[in-house]
N, CA, C and O atoms as CSV, one atom per row, in Angstrom:
chain,resi,resn,atom,element,x,y,z
A,1,MET,N,N,17.262,-23.055,-10.550
A,1,MET,CA,C,16.367,-21.935,-10.692
A,1,MET,C,C,15.360,-22.153,-11.814
A,1,MET,O,O,14.245,-21.636,-11.755
A,2,THR,N,N,15.737,-22.900,-12.813
A,2,THR,CA,C,14.812,-23.172,-13.912
A,2,THR,C,C,13.589,-23.912,-13.402
A,2,THR,O,O,12.470,-23.650,-13.843
A,3,ASN,N,N,13.797,-24.831,-12.481
A,3,ASN,CA,C,12.666,-25.562,-11.903
A,3,ASN,C,C,11.739,-24.628,-11.139
A,3,ASN,O,O,10.521,-24.806,-11.157
A,4,ILE,N,N,12.306,-23.643,-10.473
A,4,ILE,CA,C,11.494,-22.675,-9.735
A,4,ILE,C,C,10.660,-21.852,-10.708
A,4,ILE,O,O,9.471,-21.625,-10.481
A,5,THR,N,N,11.281,-21.413,-11.782
A,5,THR,CA,C,10.555,-20.645,-12.799
A,5,THR,C,C,9.390,-21.458,-13.344
A,5,THR,O,O,8.284,-20.940,-13.504
A,6,PHE,N,N,9.639,-22.736,-13.629
A,6,PHE,CA,C,8.582,-23.619,-14.125
A,6,PHE,C,C,7.453,-23.726,-13.104
A,6,PHE,O,O,6.277,-23.646,-13.460
A,7,LYS,N,N,7.812,-23.906,-11.842
A,7,LYS,CA,C,6.806,-24.058,-10.777
A,7,LYS,C,C,5.980,-22.783,-10.641
A,7,LYS,O,O,4.766,-22.849,-10.448
A,8,VAL,N,N,6.618,-21.640,-10.739
A,8,VAL,CA,C,5.903,-20.355,-10.642
A,8,VAL,C,C,4.841,-20.252,-11.723
A,8,VAL,O,O,3.719,-19.820,-11.461
A,9,HIS,N,N,5.199,-20.652,-12.943
A,9,HIS,CA,C,4.264,-20.527,-14.059
A,9,HIS,C,C,3.165,-21.582,-14.036
A,9,HIS,O,O,2.042,-21.315,-14.462
A,10,THR,N,N,3.476,-22.765,-13.549
A,10,THR,CA,C,2.487,-23.843,-13.576
A,10,THR,C,C,1.639,-23.921,-12.317
A,10,THR,O,O,0.535,-24.466,-12.343
A,11,HIS,N,N,2.149,-23.377,-11.205
A,11,HIS,CA,C,1.415,-23.419,-9.925
A,11,HIS,C,C,1.488,-22.040,-9.252
A,11,HIS,O,O,2.192,-21.877,-8.256
A,12,PRO,N,N,0.768,-21.056,-9.787
A,12,PRO,CA,C,0.894,-19.681,-9.295
A,12,PRO,C,C,0.526,-19.488,-7.822
A,12,PRO,O,O,0.936,-18.494,-7.223
A,13,LYS,N,N,-0.229,-20.401,-7.226
A,13,LYS,CA,C,-0.606,-20.247,-5.813
A,13,LYS,C,C,0.380,-20.917,-4.862
A,13,LYS,O,O,0.238,-20.813,-3.644
A,14,HIS,N,N,1.384,-21.608,-5.416
A,14,HIS,CA,C,2.378,-22.286,-4.572
A,14,HIS,C,C,3.199,-21.258,-3.791
A,14,HIS,O,O,3.564,-20.214,-4.331
A,15,ARG,N,N,3.484,-21.549,-2.541
A,15,ARG,CA,C,4.307,-20.682,-1.698
A,15,ARG,C,C,5.627,-21.392,-1.438
A,15,ARG,O,O,5.655,-22.503,-0.909
A,16,PHE,N,N,6.716,-20.741,-1.816
A,16,PHE,CA,C,8.037,-21.335,-1.694
A,16,PHE,C,C,8.618,-21.109,-0.300
A,16,PHE,O,O,8.319,-20.118,0.365
A,17,GLN,N,N,9.442,-22.040,0.117
A,17,GLN,CA,C,10.141,-21.948,1.395
A,17,GLN,C,C,11.643,-21.836,1.125
A,17,GLN,O,O,12.165,-22.567,0.283
A,18,ASN,N,N,12.327,-20.965,1.798
A,18,ASN,CA,C,13.784,-20.859,1.792
A,18,ASN,C,C,14.408,-20.745,0.395
A,18,ASN,O,O,15.284,-21.536,0.045
A,19,LEU,N,N,13.973,-19.788,-0.383
A,19,LEU,CA,C,14.629,-19.539,-1.666
A,19,LEU,C,C,16.053,-19.022,-1.456
A,19,LEU,O,O,16.920,-19.219,-2.308
A,20,TYR,N,N,16.287,-18.372,-0.340
A,20,TYR,CA,C,17.624,-17.877,-0.011
A,20,TYR,C,C,18.642,-19.009,-0.010
A,20,TYR,O,O,19.792,-18.819,-0.407
A,21,GLY,N,N,18.218,-20.182,0.434
A,21,GLY,CA,C,19.106,-21.333,0.481
A,21,GLY,C,C,19.552,-21.817,-0.889
A,21,GLY,O,O,20.524,-22.566,-0.995
A,22,LEU,N,N,18.856,-21.399,-1.939
A,22,LEU,CA,C,19.214,-21.806,-3.294
A,22,LEU,C,C,20.236,-20.874,-3.939
A,22,LEU,O,O,20.787,-21.183,-4.996
A,23,LEU,N,N,20.486,-19.733,-3.297
A,23,LEU,CA,C,21.446,-18.787,-3.855
A,23,LEU,C,C,22.871,-19.240,-3.579
A,23,LEU,O,O,23.181,-19.728,-2.492
A,24,ASN,N,N,23.716,-19.076,-4.557
A,24,ASN,CA,C,25.153,-19.272,-4.389
A,24,ASN,C,C,25.851,-18.462,-5.476
A,24,ASN,O,O,25.191,-17.849,-6.315
A,25,THR,N,N,27.158,-18.457,-5.463
A,25,THR,CA,C,27.899,-17.650,-6.430
A,25,THR,C,C,27.583,-18.062,-7.860
A,25,THR,O,O,27.444,-17.205,-8.734
A,26,ASP,N,N,27.468,-19.356,-8.109
A,26,ASP,CA,C,27.141,-19.819,-9.467
A,26,ASP,C,C,25.777,-19.302,-9.915
A,26,ASP,O,O,25.616,-18.884,-11.062
A,27,SER,N,N,24.797,-19.328,-9.015
A,27,SER,CA,C,23.467,-18.841,-9.397
A,27,SER,C,C,23.484,-17.336,-9.638
A,27,SER,O,O,22.711,-16.841,-10.459
A,28,LEU,N,N,24.350,-16.593,-8.940
A,28,LEU,CA,C,24.472,-15.153,-9.195
A,28,LEU,C,C,25.021,-14.900,-10.597
A,28,LEU,O,O,24.563,-13.990,-11.288
A,29,TYR,N,N,26.004,-15.703,-11.021
A,29,TYR,CA,C,26.527,-15.578,-12.381
A,29,TYR,C,C,25.458,-15.935,-13.416
A,29,TYR,O,O,25.353,-15.278,-14.452
A,30,GLN,N,N,24.674,-16.964,-13.140
A,30,GLN,CA,C,23.613,-17.351,-14.072
A,30,GLN,C,C,22.583,-16.243,-14.204
A,30,GLN,O,O,22.122,-15.954,-15.308
A,31,ARG,N,N,22.216,-15.619,-13.092
A,31,ARG,CA,C,21.243,-14.522,-13.131
A,31,ARG,C,C,21.824,-13.337,-13.883
A,31,ARG,O,O,21.097,-12.638,-14.588
A,32,TRP,N,N,23.142,-13.097,-13.741
A,32,TRP,CA,C,23.788,-12.000,-14.469
A,32,TRP,C,C,23.581,-12.189,-15.972
A,32,TRP,O,O,23.289,-11.229,-16.685
A,33,GLU,N,N,23.733,-13.423,-16.451
A,33,GLU,CA,C,23.575,-13.696,-17.875
A,33,GLU,C,C,22.153,-13.402,-18.343
A,33,GLU,O,O,21.956,-13.045,-19.505
A,34,GLN,N,N,21.165,-13.540,-17.474
A,34,GLN,CA,C,19.767,-13.329,-17.841
A,34,GLN,C,C,19.302,-11.888,-17.591
A,34,GLN,O,O,18.171,-11.532,-17.923
A,35,LEU,N,N,20.159,-11.080,-17.016
A,35,LEU,CA,C,19.804,-9.704,-16.682
A,35,LEU,C,C,19.581,-8.867,-17.936
A,35,LEU,O,O,20.298,-9.018,-18.925
A,36,ASN,N,N,18.603,-8.002,-17.894
A,36,ASN,CA,C,18.334,-7.082,-18.999
A,36,ASN,C,C,19.423,-6.013,-18.999
A,36,ASN,O,O,19.416,-5.103,-18.171
A,37,LYS,N,N,20.347,-6.135,-19.926
A,37,LYS,CA,C,21.497,-5.219,-19.975
A,37,LYS,C,C,21.110,-3.820,-20.468
A,37,LYS,O,O,21.926,-2.900,-20.401
A,38,GLN,N,N,19.887,-3.650,-20.958
A,38,GLN,CA,C,19.418,-2.354,-21.442
A,38,GLN,C,C,18.599,-1.609,-20.382
A,38,GLN,O,O,18.116,-0.505,-20.634
A,39,ALA,N,N,18.446,-2.205,-19.213
A,39,ALA,CA,C,17.624,-1.596,-18.164
A,39,ALA,C,C,18.281,-0.333,-17.604
A,39,ALA,O,O,19.492,-0.141,-17.706
A,40,ALA,N,N,17.461,0.502,-17.024
A,40,ALA,CA,C,17.946,1.722,-16.383
A,40,ALA,C,C,18.740,1.360,-15.121
A,40,ALA,O,O,18.543,0.285,-14.556
A,41,PRO,N,N,19.630,2.248,-14.680
A,41,PRO,CA,C,20.368,1.995,-13.443
A,41,PRO,C,C,19.419,1.814,-12.261
A,41,PRO,O,O,18.302,2.332,-12.262
A,42,GLY,N,N,19.874,1.083,-11.268
A,42,GLY,CA,C,19.081,0.881,-10.060
A,42,GLY,C,C,19.108,2.108,-9.171
A,42,GLY,O,O,19.621,3.158,-9.559
A,43,ILE,N,N,18.559,1.971,-7.988
A,43,ILE,CA,C,18.489,3.087,-7.048
A,43,ILE,C,C,19.870,3.586,-6.646
A,43,ILE,O,O,20.032,4.737,-6.242
A,44,ASP,N,N,20.857,2.715,-6.759
A,44,ASP,CA,C,22.223,3.097,-6.398
A,44,ASP,C,C,22.922,3.868,-7.515
A,44,ASP,O,O,24.013,4.397,-7.303
A,45,GLY,N,N,22.313,3.941,-8.703
A,45,GLY,CA,C,22.894,4.686,-9.805
A,45,GLY,C,C,23.960,3.923,-10.576
A,45,GLY,O,O,24.529,4.460,-11.526
A,46,MET,N,N,24.241,2.691,-10.192
A,46,MET,CA,C,25.270,1.888,-10.863
A,46,MET,C,C,24.757,1.472,-12.241
A,46,MET,O,O,23.685,0.878,-12.362
A,47,ILE,N,N,25.532,1.790,-13.271
A,47,ILE,CA,C,25.136,1.366,-14.618
A,47,ILE,C,C,25.823,0.044,-14.938
A,47,ILE,O,O,26.871,-0.292,-14.386
A,48,ILE,N,N,25.200,-0.687,-15.842
A,48,ILE,CA,C,25.618,-2.050,-16.151
A,48,ILE,C,C,27.072,-2.128,-16.602
A,48,ILE,O,O,27.789,-3.051,-16.215
A,49,ASN,N,N,27.513,-1.175,-17.412
A,49,ASN,CA,C,28.886,-1.215,-17.919
A,49,ASN,C,C,29.913,-1.109,-16.797
A,49,ASN,O,O,30.932,-1.800,-16.820
A,50,HIS,N,N,29.656,-0.258,-15.826
A,50,HIS,CA,C,30.585,-0.113,-14.704
A,50,HIS,C,C,30.610,-1.376,-13.852
A,50,HIS,O,O,31.675,-1.809,-13.411
A,51,TYR,N,N,29.456,-1.958,-13.623
A,51,TYR,CA,C,29.398,-3.187,-12.829
A,51,TYR,C,C,30.109,-4.317,-13.562
A,51,TYR,O,O,30.817,-5.113,-12.944
A,52,GLN,N,N,29.923,-4.389,-14.864
A,52,GLN,CA,C,30.500,-5.467,-15.658
A,52,GLN,C,C,32.018,-5.375,-15.749
A,52,GLN,O,O,32.686,-6.402,-15.870
A,53,GLN,N,N,32.574,-4.176,-15.694
A,53,GLN,CA,C,34.023,-4.008,-15.767
A,53,GLN,C,C,34.736,-4.773,-14.659
A,53,GLN,O,O,35.858,-5.243,-14.851
A,54,ARG,N,N,34.097,-4.901,-13.507
A,54,ARG,CA,C,34.679,-5.633,-12.382
A,54,ARG,C,C,33.697,-6.716,-11.930
A,54,ARG,O,O,33.435,-6.879,-10.738
A,55,LEU,N,N,33.163,-7.450,-12.903
A,55,LEU,CA,C,32.104,-8.413,-12.637
A,55,LEU,C,C,32.506,-9.446,-11.588
A,55,LEU,O,O,31.750,-9.686,-10.647
A,56,VAL,N,N,33.661,-10.051,-11.728
A,56,VAL,CA,C,34.077,-11.101,-10.789
A,56,VAL,C,C,34.181,-10.525,-9.376
A,56,VAL,O,O,33.669,-11.118,-8.427
A,57,ALA,N,N,34.833,-9.387,-9.236
A,57,ALA,CA,C,34.973,-8.765,-7.909
A,57,ALA,C,C,33.610,-8.361,-7.353
A,57,ALA,O,O,33.352,-8.540,-6.163
A,58,ASN,N,N,32.735,-7.820,-8.199
A,58,ASN,CA,C,31.417,-7.387,-7.735
A,58,ASN,C,C,30.556,-8.569,-7.299
A,58,ASN,O,O,29.874,-8.494,-6.277
A,59,ILE,N,N,30.581,-9.652,-8.062
A,59,ILE,CA,C,29.785,-10.820,-7.672
A,59,ILE,C,C,30.360,-11.457,-6.417
A,59,ILE,O,O,29.605,-11.908,-5.555
A,60,ASN,N,N,31.677,-11.504,-6.297
A,60,ASN,CA,C,32.282,-12.025,-5.064
A,60,ASN,C,C,31.898,-11.170,-3.862
A,60,ASN,O,O,31.613,-11.697,-2.787
A,61,CYS,N,N,31.891,-9.859,-4.044
A,61,CYS,CA,C,31.495,-8.944,-2.973
A,61,CYS,C,C,30.034,-9.179,-2.585
A,61,CYS,O,O,29.700,-9.251,-1.403
A,62,LEU,N,N,29.177,-9.295,-3.585
A,62,LEU,CA,C,27.764,-9.554,-3.340
A,62,LEU,C,C,27.581,-10.887,-2.624
A,62,LEU,O,O,26.796,-10.993,-1.682
A,63,SER,N,N,28.302,-11.890,-3.073
A,63,SER,CA,C,28.228,-13.212,-2.462
A,63,SER,C,C,28.637,-13.158,-0.992
A,63,SER,O,O,27.956,-13.713,-0.129
A,64,HIS,N,N,29.755,-12.485,-0.714
A,64,HIS,CA,C,30.215,-12.361,0.673
A,64,HIS,C,C,29.190,-11.633,1.535
A,64,HIS,O,O,28.937,-12.026,2.673
A,65,SER,N,N,28.606,-10.576,0.992
A,65,SER,CA,C,27.643,-9.818,1.791
A,65,SER,C,C,26.348,-10.592,2.009
A,65,SER,O,O,25.726,-10.471,3.064
A,66,LEU,N,N,25.934,-11.391,1.015
A,66,LEU,CA,C,24.712,-12.182,1.154
A,66,LEU,C,C,24.859,-13.341,2.124
A,66,LEU,O,O,23.946,-13.645,2.893
A,67,PHE,N,N,26.010,-13.980,2.079
A,67,PHE,CA,C,26.170,-15.231,2.810
A,67,PHE,C,C,26.962,-15.090,4.096
A,67,PHE,O,O,27.310,-16.095,4.715
A,68,GLY,N,N,27.253,-13.869,4.511
A,68,GLY,CA,C,27.886,-13.637,5.802
A,68,GLY,C,C,29.328,-14.069,5.900
A,68,GLY,O,O,29.839,-14.306,6.994
A,69,GLY,N,N,29.991,-14.174,4.753
A,69,GLY,CA,C,31.408,-14.525,4.775
A,69,GLY,C,C,32.242,-13.346,5.218
A,69,GLY,O,O,31.721,-12.260,5.472
A,70,VAL,N,N,33.521,-13.562,5.310
A,70,VAL,CA,C,34.437,-12.489,5.655
A,70,VAL,C,C,34.597,-11.617,4.427
A,70,VAL,O,O,35.013,-12.089,3.369
A,71,VAL,N,N,34.267,-10.356,4.567
A,71,VAL,CA,C,34.320,-9.432,3.447
A,71,VAL,C,C,35.720,-8.837,3.376
A,71,VAL,O,O,36.205,-8.291,4.367
A,72,PRO,N,N,36.382,-8.931,2.214
A,72,PRO,CA,C,37.721,-8.358,2.089
A,72,PRO,C,C,37.715,-6.879,2.419
A,72,PRO,O,O,36.727,-6.191,2.163
A,73,ALA,N,N,38.804,-6.381,2.984
A,73,ALA,CA,C,38.890,-4.977,3.405
A,73,ALA,C,C,38.642,-4.023,2.247
A,73,ALA,O,O,38.071,-2.950,2.444
A,74,LYS,N,N,39.066,-4.397,1.034
A,74,LYS,CA,C,38.890,-3.503,-0.115
A,74,LYS,C,C,37.451,-3.474,-0.612
A,74,LYS,O,O,37.096,-2.630,-1.435
A,75,CYS,N,N,36.630,-4.376,-0.126
A,75,CYS,CA,C,35.254,-4.482,-0.593
A,75,CYS,C,C,34.379,-3.496,0.158
A,75,CYS,O,O,34.163,-3.629,1.363
A,76,LYS,N,N,33.885,-2.520,-0.554
A,76,LYS,CA,C,32.990,-1.523,0.029
A,76,LYS,C,C,31.568,-2.013,-0.187
A,76,LYS,O,O,31.053,-1.960,-1.303
A,77,LEU,N,N,30.937,-2.486,0.868
A,77,LEU,CA,C,29.581,-3.016,0.723
A,77,LEU,C,C,28.607,-1.909,0.403
A,77,LEU,O,O,28.722,-0.797,0.918
A,78,GLY,N,N,27.665,-2.209,-0.434
A,78,GLY,CA,C,26.656,-1.255,-0.835
A,78,GLY,C,C,27.041,-0.640,-2.153
A,78,GLY,O,O,28.033,0.082,-2.245
A,79,ALA,N,N,26.265,-0.920,-3.168
A,79,ALA,CA,C,26.607,-0.449,-4.508
A,79,ALA,C,C,26.631,1.077,-4.582
A,79,ALA,O,O,27.297,1.642,-5.449
A,80,ALA,N,N,25.906,1.752,-3.672
A,80,ALA,CA,C,25.912,3.219,-3.682
A,80,ALA,C,C,27.324,3.735,-3.438
A,80,ALA,O,O,27.685,4.815,-3.905
A,81,LYS,N,N,28.121,2.965,-2.707
A,81,LYS,CA,C,29.504,3.331,-2.460
A,81,LYS,C,C,30.411,2.713,-3.511
A,81,LYS,O,O,31.619,2.947,-3.494
A,82,GLY,N,N,29.855,1.936,-4.416
A,82,GLY,CA,C,30.644,1.296,-5.462
A,82,GLY,C,C,31.195,-0.024,-4.962
A,82,GLY,O,O,32.389,-0.130,-4.679
A,83,CYS,N,N,30.360,-1.012,-4.850
A,83,CYS,CA,C,30.736,-2.304,-4.285
A,83,CYS,C,C,32.054,-2.788,-4.873
A,83,CYS,O,O,32.229,-2.842,-6.090
A,84,CYS,N,N,32.950,-3.129,-4.007
A,84,CYS,CA,C,34.251,-3.697,-4.370
A,84,CYS,C,C,35.072,-2.770,-5.253
A,84,CYS,O,O,35.642,-3.201,-6.256
A,85,LYS,N,N,35.132,-1.522,-4.886
A,85,LYS,CA,C,36.007,-0.599,-5.610
A,85,LYS,C,C,37.453,-1.002,-5.390
A,85,LYS,O,O,37.802,-1.609,-4.378
A,86,LYS,N,N,38.276,-0.653,-6.350
A,86,LYS,CA,C,39.705,-0.904,-6.169
A,86,LYS,C,C,40.218,-0.038,-5.032
A,86,LYS,O,O,39.747,1.082,-4.836
A,87,SER,N,N,41.188,-0.559,-4.280
A,87,SER,CA,C,41.770,0.198,-3.162
A,87,SER,C,C,42.590,1.352,-3.681
A,87,SER,O,O,43.161,2.106,-2.893
């Protein structure tokens, strides 16, 4: 992702192909580290502290939903419902 950031800044007219293919669970964790932890909640109302309390489960849930894997039964897709709430 660092290379993409560099390319964006140095070649603003470049059009990227298949950025989705670069996503994986590791990149989701890396993006979490760069997230503005002081930002307001998203449209789903989830605040950072609640998401962070179950970070591993939430990122796994997000990963499964993004990549079409088998979603565990306890995983409630959609943060509005509280992604990966405990059963």
